[in-house]
VOGU-3710 file (C-alpha; in Angstrom, 3 decimals, decimal comma):
1> mssvlesell> -0,644/73,463/181,121  -3,060/71,902/178,653  -5,172/74,175/176,655  -9,243/74,175/176,602  -8,566/72,372/173,277  -6,542/69,661/174,525  -8,730/68,997/177,388  -11,764/68,741/175,055  -9,708/66,562/172,966  -8,820/64,166/175,851
11> krakepqfva> -12,724/64,603/176,756  -13,844/63,501/173,397  -11,745/60,926/172,730  -13,611/58,266/174,832  -16,968/59,159/172,462  -18,100/56,529/170,063  -18,724/59,738/167,410  -15,526/61,471/168,293  -14,230/61,963/164,495  -17,930/63,860/163,904
21> whaffiaqpq> -15,819/66,865/166,255  -13,968/67,628/163,104  -17,027/69,476/161,667  -16,557/71,994/164,715  -13,292/72,282/162,852  -14,315/73,419/159,892  -16,601/75,104/161,172  -14,362/77,300/163,435  -10,930/77,195/161,309  -9,257/79,474/163,778
31> eipelvsfal> -8,890/76,402/166,116  -6,737/74,289/163,279  -3,272/75,925/163,833  -3,598/74,614/167,316  -4,655/71,108/166,590  -2,065/70,428/163,709  0,403/71,904/166,667  -1,224/68,324/168,608  -0,564/66,221/165,845  2,936/67,033/165,195
41> sskkhpvpay> 4,026/67,207/168,969  5,515/64,804/171,512  2,654/64,999/173,657  1,627/61,831/175,429  -0,910/59,521/173,644  -3,633/60,103/172,582  -3,487/63,759/172,034  -1,338/63,467/168,355  -3,116/60,128/167,038  -6,174/61,779/167,875
51> scwllvhiak> -5,094/65,054/166,721  -4,414/63,381/163,200  -7,751/61,557/163,279  -9,199/64,739/163,240  -7,187/66,333/160,531  -7,792/63,349/158,152  -11,638/63,794/158,206  -10,925/67,674/158,081  -8,435/66,995/155,157  -11,327/64,584/153,400
61> akpalllpfl> -13,766/67,563/153,702  -11,979/70,694/153,371  -8,595/70,063/152,503  -8,159/73,682/151,623  -8,593/74,677/155,295  -5,095/72,507/155,754  -2,993/74,104/152,692  -1,485/76,539/154,963  0,023/73,579/156,861  1,222/71,359/153,899
71> npiteglllt> 4,943/71,960/154,796  4,606/71,149/158,979  2,642/68,285/158,256  5,094/67,254/155,372  7,735/67,744/158,129  6,074/65,867/160,456  5,381/62,700/158,261  9,443/62,712/157,562  10,305/62,930/160,968  7,443/60,993/163,109
81> qnhsvqrsll> 8,138/57,507/164,658  4,418/56,999/165,790  2,902/54,624/163,326  -0,592/55,877/163,979  0,572/59,380/163,227  2,349/58,270/160,479  -1,030/56,693/158,880  -2,984/59,420/159,402  -0,367/61,985/158,019  0,285/59,833/154,713
91> sillelplnk> -3,897/60,099/154,417  -3,443/63,820/154,899  -1,142/64,517/152,489  -3,198/62,249/149,345  -5,404/64,890/150,234  -3,213/67,875/149,552  -0,664/68,712/146,436  2,394/67,392/146,229  4,775/69,529/148,590  7,263/70,565/145,498
101> plegellnkc> 10,110/71,926/148,406  9,711/68,959/150,149  8,927/66,314/146,922  12,306/64,126/147,243  12,410/63,670/150,713  8,733/62,180/150,673  9,351/60,263/147,729  12,471/58,688/149,581  10,103/58,449/152,776  7,680/56,535/150,611
111> fdifadpeke> 9,621/54,107/149,381  11,007/53,235/153,019  7,759/52,874/154,347  6,251/51,145/151,455  9,026/48,602/151,188  9,414/47,818/155,346  7,553/44,611/156,247  7,508/46,030/159,913  5,530/48,835/159,014  2,176/48,640/159,548
121> vanrvyalyh> -0,483/47,538/156,575  -2,047/51,014/156,165  0,672/52,794/156,233  2,557/50,705/153,993  -0,435/51,072/151,379  -0,786/54,875/151,830  2,852/55,342/150,949  2,005/52,986/147,919  -0,658/55,323/146,952  1,894/58,386/147,236
131> lkrflrdype> 4,319/56,560/145,208  1,658/56,395/142,012  0,785/60,185/142,733  4,908/60,129/142,166  4,583/58,499/138,505  3,228/61,461/136,926  6,426/63,241/137,378  8,924/60,512/137,824  7,727/57,651/135,866  11,207/55,753/136,183
141> idqevkaiie> 10,413/55,001/139,478  7,503/52,460/138,297  10,202/50,161/137,789  11,666/50,051/141,728  8,145/50,038/142,815  7,392/47,148/141,061  10,245/45,161/141,996  9,225/46,297/145,978  5,811/44,611/144,828  7,506/41,454/143,344
151> mieaqpikpa> 9,373/40,635/146,750  6,501/41,276/149,034  4,303/39,251/146,778  6,804/36,447/147,236  5,503/36,509/150,996  2,310/35,675/152,565  0,686/38,824/152,461  -2,177/40,499/153,612  -5,585/41,375/152,050  -5,211/45,014/152,218
161> lkvgirnylk> -1,703/45,121/150,904  -2,805/42,867/148,337  -5,783/45,323/147,562  -3,259/48,060/147,519  -1,026/46,724/145,071  -3,964/45,777/142,745  -4,802/49,413/142,808  -1,536/50,537/142,108  -0,766/48,371/139,371  -4,421/49,613/137,586
//
């Protein structure tokens, strides 16, 4: 059984100004828990992906609204195999503070994503940006990240990944 919010999401998913709908959730934050639930669900496409997409825009506009969902969002990233959801969750988490209880698992996940040539370029870049955040607390990971970068640069590389690497090395 679908909810009113899910029906509205499916209806709006086809509209050109879909992401502008995030303003509704900023104005009606009581609707965010259901949106997070959809984002982390196993519902059919486009419900999880488009819910995550809205959450990205909420996180960029008003990250404090997503702080209560830091644990489920982090856990969702650790579990998902959906590259679109993974990309959005990585983006959302860049707007939030590091999740201390899940920090080690998130660090490992970001290494896995960044080093995996089969992953989408955007996912790899966002994972790399997370690794840069981890440098403050774990400066020793820099050598491992740079070793992965060397391996990546030994192959043909997409421009977006080049930019991500350049931003990491700054």
